[in-house]
N, C-alpha and C positions, 0 to 999 in steps of 0.2 A: 488694136492694130489698124493701120490705115489701108483701106482697099476701095476700089471703085464700087463694089457692092455695098459696103458699109456707107459710103457717101450717098449712093443711090437711095438706100433705105431711109437715111436721115432726110435727104432732100424730098423724097416722095412723101414721107409722113408729114412734113411741113406743108407741102402742096395740098395734100388731102385735108389737113386741118383747116387750111384757108378756104377750101371749097365748101366744107361743111359749115364753117362759120358764116359764110355768105348765103347759104341755102335758107329757104323759108322755114322758120321755126315751127310753124303749124304743120307743115308737111313732114318735117322730121319727127315731130311728136306722133303724127298719124302712123308713120312707118314703125316707130318704136312700139306703139300700142298693138300693131298688127304682127309684131315679131319679125319685121322685115328690115329693120335698121342695119343689122350686120350684113345682110345681103346687099343692101344699097351701098354701104361703105366699101365692101369687097369689090363691087362693080366699078366704083370710082377708082379704086386702087388699080385694078386690072386695066381699065381703059387708059388711065394715065401712063402706066408702065409699058403697055404693049403698043400703043398707037404712036406712029411717027408724026402725027399731026397734033398731039396733045401738048398743052403748055409745059408739062414736065419734060417731055422729050426735047422740045424746042429750047427751053431755058437751060437744062442741065446736061442731058445726054449729047445733044448736038454740040454744045460748047466744049465738052470734054473731048469729043471726037475731033473737033477742029484743032484743039490744042495738041492732040497726039499727031495729027496730020502735019503740023508744022514743027514737030520735033520737041514738043514740050510735054513728053509723057510723064515726067516727074512733077509737073505743075501741081501745086497744091499740097505737096508733101512737107512743106515747111511750117506746119502748124505747131 
């Protein structure tokens, strides 16, 4: 089923994957060895989702809100 939350989760996961892929490989390995990689990823997810200045908010959430403001609340349902 199509819902804004489903879209957010898909978009957010892609954004997080991109951030991780661009991150320093050695630093990621250090985090994994220390058992902190999951916490690091969780922090990225929360920062992206909660912050109104994050790239995720500016690219996806803000765009969806603008579409709804101009009366396009069903925009994107034609998949």
